[in-house]
TORZA-988012 format. One record per residue (C-alpha): x negated, z, y. Coordinates in steps of 0.25 Angstrom, whole numbers, plus 2048, in hexadecimal, padded with zeros to 3 digits. Each point is the difference from the previous one (the first is absolute). Layout:
XZY/...
This chain:
D956C4E73/8008087F5/7FD8007F0/7FD80E7FA/8038057F5/8007F47F7/7F37F87F6/8017F480A/7F67F87F5/80D8007F5/80B7FB80B/7F47F6808/7FB7FB7F0/80E7FE7F9/80F7F8805/808808804/80C8007F5/8097F3801/7F87F5803/7F880880D/7F37FD803/7F880A801/7FB80480B/7F07F9803/8067F37FA/8097FF80F/7F2805805/7FA7F47F9/80A7F8803/801801810/7F3800802/8007F07F4/80B7FA80D/7F680780C/7F57F87F8/8087F37FE/803803810/7F0800804/7FD7F37F3/80B7F680A/7FA80480C/7F17FD7F9/8057F37FA/8067FC810/7F4806806/7F67F87F8/8097F37FF/802801811/7EF803800/7FE7F27F5/80A7F880D/7F880380B/7F47FE7F7/8077F37FD/8047FB80C/7F2804808/7FC7F47F7/8097F7802/7FA7F4804/80F7F6805/807801809/80980A801/7FA80A7F8/80B8097FF/80A7FD7FA/8038007F3/7FC7F37F7/8068017F2/80A8057FA/7FB80E7FC/7FC80280E/80E7FC805/8088097F9/7F880C802/8017FA80F/80F8017FC/80280D7FB/7F780580A/80A7FC80C/80A8087F8/7F880B7FF/7FB80280E/80F7FD807/80580B7F8/7F680A800/7FD7FE811/80F802802/80480C807/80D808809/8007FC80D/7FC80E808/80A80C803/80380480D/8068127FF/80080980B/7F67F8806/7F68017F7/7FB7F07F7/7FD8017F2/7FA7F57F8/8027FB7F2/7F47FB7F6/8017F57FA/8077FE7F4/7F57FB7F5/7F9810802/80D806800/8047FA7F4/7F48047F9/80280D803/80F8007FC/7FA7FA7F3/7F980D800/809809801/80A7FB7F6/7F77FE7F6/7FE80F802/80C8027FE/8037FD7F6/7F58057FA/80480D803/80E7FF7FC/8007F57F3/8078047F5/80580E806/80C807804/80080680E/80E8077FB/7FC8067F4/7FC80D806/7F88047F1/7F87F1807/7FD807810/7F28077F9/7FC7F27F7/8017F880F/7F880A806/7F77FE7F7/7FE7EF800/8017FF811/7F580B800/7FA7F77F7/8027F0808/7FD80980C/7F38057FE/7FC7F37FB/8017F980C/7F4807809/7F67F87FB/8067F4806/80280780D/7F2803801/7FC7F47FB/8097FB80C/7F980880C/7F18007FC/7FB7F680D/7F87F87F4/80A7FD7F9/7FF7FC7F3/80F7F97FE/7FD7F880E/7F57FD7FB/8057FA7F5/80F7F9807/7F87FB80B/80880B80B/7F980A80B/8018107FD/80980280C/80B7F77FB/7FC8097F2/80380C808/80F7FB803/8018017EF/7FB80A801/80A808809/80B7FB7FA/7FA8027F2/7FE80E804/810801804/8047FC7F2/7F68097FB/80680B808/8107FB7FB/7FA8017F2/7FB80E800/80C805808/80A7FB7F4/7F28077F6/80480E80A/8117FD801/8017FE7F0/7F880E7FE/80A80680B/80B7FA7F9/7FB8067F4/7FD80C803/80D801808/8088037F7/7FA80E7FF/7FF80480C/7F17FD7FC/7F97FA80C/7FB80D80B/7FC8037F0/7F47F57FC/7FC7FF810/7FF810803/7F98027F1/7FC7F47F8/7F17F8806/8027F57FB/80F7FC808/7F980880D/7F67F47FF/8087F57FD/80980580B/7F380180A/7FB7F17FC/8117FC804/7FD80680D/7F37FB805/8047F37FA/80D80180A/7F880280D/7F67F57FB/80B7F5802/80580780B/7F4801808/7FC7F27FA/80C7FA809/7FC7F580A/80680980C/7F880B7FB/7F37FC7FB/8017F880D/7FF80C80B/7F38027FC/7F77F87F4/7F3809801/80B80B7FB/8087FA7F5/7F27FC7FA/7F980E7FF/8108077FC/8007F37F7/7F48047F9/80480E7FF/80D8017FB/7FA7F47F6/7F880B7F9/80A80B800/8087F67F8/7F77FB7F8/7FF80E7FC/80D8057FF/8027F47F7/7F28027F8/8078107FF/80D7FC7FB/7FE7F47F6/7FC8057F1/7F27FB7F8/8067F67FC/8027F780E/7F7806808/7F87F3801/80B7FA806/7FA80780B/7EF8007FD/8047F0803/80480280E/7F6809802/7F47F57FB/8067F4806/7FF80B80F/7F18017FC/8017F27FE/8067FC80C/7F6809807/7F37FE7F8/8017F2804/80380080E/7F580A804/7F77F67F7/8047F5808/80280780D/7F08077FC/7F87F07FE/8087FD80D/7FF80A809/7EF8047FB/7F67F8809/7F68017F4/8097F47F9/8007FA80C/7F07FE806/8007F0804/80C80580A/7FB80180E/7FD80E806/8018077EF/7F38007FE/7FD80F804/810804800/80A8097F5/80A7F7803/8017F1802/80E80180A/80080080D/80B7FE809/8037FF80F/80B802808/8087F880C/80B7FF807/8097F6802/80D7FF808/80E8057F8/7F980E7FC/7F97F87F4/7F08037FC/7FA7F57FD/7F58067F3/7F47F97FA/7F78027F5/7F47F4800/7FA7FD7F1/8098067F8/7FB8047F2/80E7FC7F8/8077F0800/80F800802/80D7F7801/8087FC80B/80A808802/7F980B7F9/80080F809/7F580A7FB/803810804/7F780780C/7F980B800/7F680480E/7FF8117FF/7FA7FD80D/80B800807/80D8017F7/7FA8087F6/8078047F2/80A7F3802/8017F27FB/8087F6804/8037F27FB/7FE7F580A/7FF7EF7FC/7F37F8800/8047F880C/7F27F87FD/7FD7F77F5/7F38007F6/7F87F6807/80080780F/7F68097F9/80680A807/80D8097FB/80A80480E/80E805803/80A803807/80680D800/80D80480B/7FF80F805/80E8067FB/7FC80F7FD/7F58087F9/7F37F87F9/8047F3808/80080680E/7F38057FE/7F97F57FE/80A7FA80B/7F980C809/7F47FF7FC/7FD7F2803/80580080E/7F680C802/7F47F67FD/8047F5809/8017FD80F/80B7F9800/8067F57FA/8007F2805/7F2802807/7FB7F67F5/7F780D7FA/8048027F4/7F28097FB/80380F7FC/7FB80A80C/7FB8097F1/7FB7FE7F4/8087F87F3/80780C7F5/7FE8017F2/80E7FB7F9/8048017F1/80A7F37FB/8058047F2/8057F27FD/8037F4801/80E8017FA/80D7F6801/8037F47F6/8077F3800/8017F27FC/7F57F8809/8067F7809/7F67F47FF/8087FA7F2/80B801808/8057EF807/80780880E/7FE80D805/809809809/7FA80C807/807808809/7FD80E806/80980B80A/7F6808806/7F28067FD/8087F87F2/7F77F3805/7F280B7F9/8057FF7F2/8037EF804/7F67FA809/7F28037F4/80D7F77F7/7FE7F680A/7F27FF805/7FE8007F1/8047F37FC/7FC7F980C/7F18047FC/8037FB7F4/8037F1808/7F3804808/7F78007F6/8037F57F7/8017F680C/7F2807801/7FD7FC7F1/8077F0804/7F480280B/7F48057F9/8017F67F2/8087F27FF/8068047F2/80D805800/80180E800/80880C7FA/80B805805/80180D805/80F802806/80D7F57F8/807805811/8057F4806/80880880B/80080D808/80B804808/7FE80D808/807809807/7FD80C80A/80C80A804/7FB80880B/80780B80A/7F57FC80B/7F97F4804/7F280B801/7FF8027F3/7FE7F17FE/7F1803803/7FE8087F5/7FC7F47F8/8027F580C/7F17FE7FA/8047FC7EF/80C7F7805/7F67F7809/7F77FF7F6/8097FB7F4/8057F6807/7F17FE805/7FD7FE7F4/80E7F77F9/7FB7F680C/7F57FF7FB/8027FE7ED/80B7F7809/7F67F7804/7F58027F5/80B7FB7F4/80C7FA809/8037F87F1/8068127FC/80B806805/7FC80E807/80E805809/7FF80C807/80C80580C/7FF80A806/80C80B809/7FE80A807/80F808802/80280C80C/8098077FE/80380F806/8068057F3/7F980E7FF/8007FF7F2/7F47FB7FE/7F880B806/80080F802/80A803808/7FC801810/7FA80C804/80380780F/7F47FA806/8027F17FA/80A7F6808/80F7FC7FE/8037F17FB/8077FD80B/7F3802808/7F97F5806/7EF7FE7FF/7F77FC80D/7FD7F3800/7F3805801/8008027EE/7FD7F47FA/7FD8007F1/7F67F57FE/7F480780B/80480F7F8/801803810/80B80B7FF/80880980C/7FC8117FE/7F97FE7F2/7FE80F7FE/80980A805/80080E7FC/80C8067FA/80380F7FB/8058007F0/80580E7FE/8018067EF/8098047F7/7FE80D807/8047FD80F/7F07FF805/7FA7F4806/7F47F97FD/7F97F580B/7FF7F37F8/7FF7EF805/80A7F7800/7FF7F3801/8097F4805/7FE7F3803/80F80480A/7FF80680C/80A809803/80C7FA80A/80D806801/80A7FC7F9/80D80480A/8017F4806/80C7F97F7/7FD7F1804/7FE7F77F7/7F17FB801/7FA7F47F9/80D8007F6/8008117FF/80B8047FF/80580F805/80280D7FA/7F27FD7F7/8077F57FA/7F67F27FF/8037F27FD/7F38007F5/8088047F6/8097F3800/7FF7F87F2/7F87F4801/8067F47F6/7F97F5801/7F1803805/7FE7EF805/80780480C/7F97FE80B/80880880A/7FD80D7F6/7F07FE801/8037FF80F/80C80D801/7F780B807/8038107FC/7F880C808/80480A7F7/7F880A7FA/7F77FC809/7FE7F07FD/7F97F7805/8027F2809/8007F77F4/7F77F7805/7F680D803/7FF8027ED/7F87FD7F8/7F67F780A/7F28097FF/7F67FD80C/7F37F97F6/7F58087FD/7F47FF80D/7F97F67F8/7F27F8803/8007F1806/7FC7FC7F3/80B8067F8/8117FA801/80A808802/8088057F5/80F7F8801/80A80A800/80C7FD7F8/80F804809/8068077F4/80F801800/80980C808/80D8027FD/80B80A808/8088037F7/8048067F1/7FB7F57F5/80B7FC7F4/7F58017F3/80C7F67F8/7FF7F680A/7EF8007FF/8008017F1/8087F5800/7F97F7806/7F38017F9/8087FF7F2/8047F4804/7F47FA802/7F98087F3/7FB7F87F4/7FD80B7F8/80280F800/80280980D/7FC80E801/80780880A/7FA80E806/80580A80B/7FB80C804/80780880B/80C809804/80B8007F2/80A7F9808/7F77F3802/7FB8027EF/80F8027FE/8047F2806/7F67F77FC/8018057F2/8107FC801/7FB7F5808/7F77FB7F4/80B8037F6/80A7F7807/7F67F5800/7FC8027F2/80F8007FC/8047F580B/7F57F77F9/8058017F2/7FD7F27FE/7F18017FF/80080B7F6/7FD7F47F5/7F47FD804/7FB80C80A/7FC7F880B/80380A80B/7FF80C7F9/80180D80A/7F580A7FC/80480C808/7F880C804/80580D808/7F7807805/80280F804/7FF80580D/7FD80E804/80580C7F6/
């Protein structure tokens, strides 16, 4: 990355001859292209916001269906664009590892940026002419440093691009990584042509030893190479906390090396990223100060004389899951958003992103956190020690709640209440993202009903959604207890809405699939049971009665020393040596629950029982004992949740919803990569299959895939 010994003023502003554009002109042209792309995304985002506003206020029976030539045309173009951008290649399995590919839409954006960068690097330059090699070196250096602001714009949590185009920072972070790799390629070409020019005179070693600019440029390239390598997913997932720390340190070193290497005329491209980083930090800390200081939330119970506003309780749940609750938080959020949670008294100096499983109407912020390793496991150990035992009905912590700090909320997607039909699919812990989306729409239905009861006048519509399809794939029936209460409440609310307003269509279909898929959750520890083990009959999820709910477990750290901990399982330890099939389970860990279910309407499937992974018999599920009530109070109605032993077929499920849809539909999925890819391919196939509807937009499909884990 050397520009030594040259006056970059004339080189930057003036043409290099033969119609070759100046270096500063190419930098400006690159940002003209980037700015145009951001502007186009902003226009689309504004149009989508207007569309949602219009649908909610549409008084017709089909608010999500376009009703003019203009909106029909937009729906047609949208359907065609989505079909192309959602498409993805099938996963490749090599050496026991499965590689998943990004959708065509994001890939096309990255490839377009790469093409623009390479064109600007070599436009009207003859790379075969050795006397032009230094010109290529200058050009690629100028194009490389112009990319720095874009990389930092895509990296911040308080993201300006995300605000404009309607995308969350974690989605833009994927673009941040790939554009950083494009920068690395540009810098490598820049350095390579200078080496090529010096190599004619065997001058490379001399330059690196004696020229300060060459030293700094080579140091910047080495640091950037390290950043790119350590940002790869396998390395990043080894320890995310360590990755963040080293990423920050190496970033500072890279910026310093670039600033020392770059000539004065282009240092502005270094100051811009520094300014963006400062803006992101200041905005985050300012918001975090408001969210966590009690002085801004004096009306919140329990914070009148306290310094910090947010206190959390920790409760252990089956499956090594910690239930964290913050009562009366000082901020609002939307369904599907997440916050970075910090609790220094339990996990010092760590901040973890957790999806908010509650909705603002609950007046409390709830999280379900699986104990993996590091901070999440310490949360679970703390929760386990603070409770006498699980399933006793006493969930009051022994010790006081802990002070926590929240950063957020973060996360964006289109409002689901604007769609005619909504399909929600979750795998394992992915339900923490899906449940609040489900509850939000139903709460809007309920609010409409209350307004209808209070006033004889026609109430304002809060949701255009008519049909909700909810599918949750779990490994063990004990996991159903995480959200059984919420699901029962949802069904009761929908039933009440139908009673109050029988003329309006409000339908909800729930399905719970129990399967022995290890990818739905973390790999079991030695103390956990195998798929083929059978749960004793005394385990009843509905009444929270659990056999051996808390059992000690020894965990070994990286140094080989053992640490005492607590593990909660809803499955007792039974021997798996018997290879005789029991209740449909196959020997050697095989399980009938892996069978794909083509048609849920087949009653024989619902009656099929499987005891794999601690599954309770069908008759025992979703039948909790009603709470004790007085003689005057009527017991709450218990709805039977449809539970199937096997795997769902997303394509069949989505197709049935689309056949009844009278407007645009939304499909939201959160779970393992395999489930997300299956849903994505199903949406593309069904969109192409229903090409006859593209002209009317009656059955367009919006897809939102939430990433599962890191």
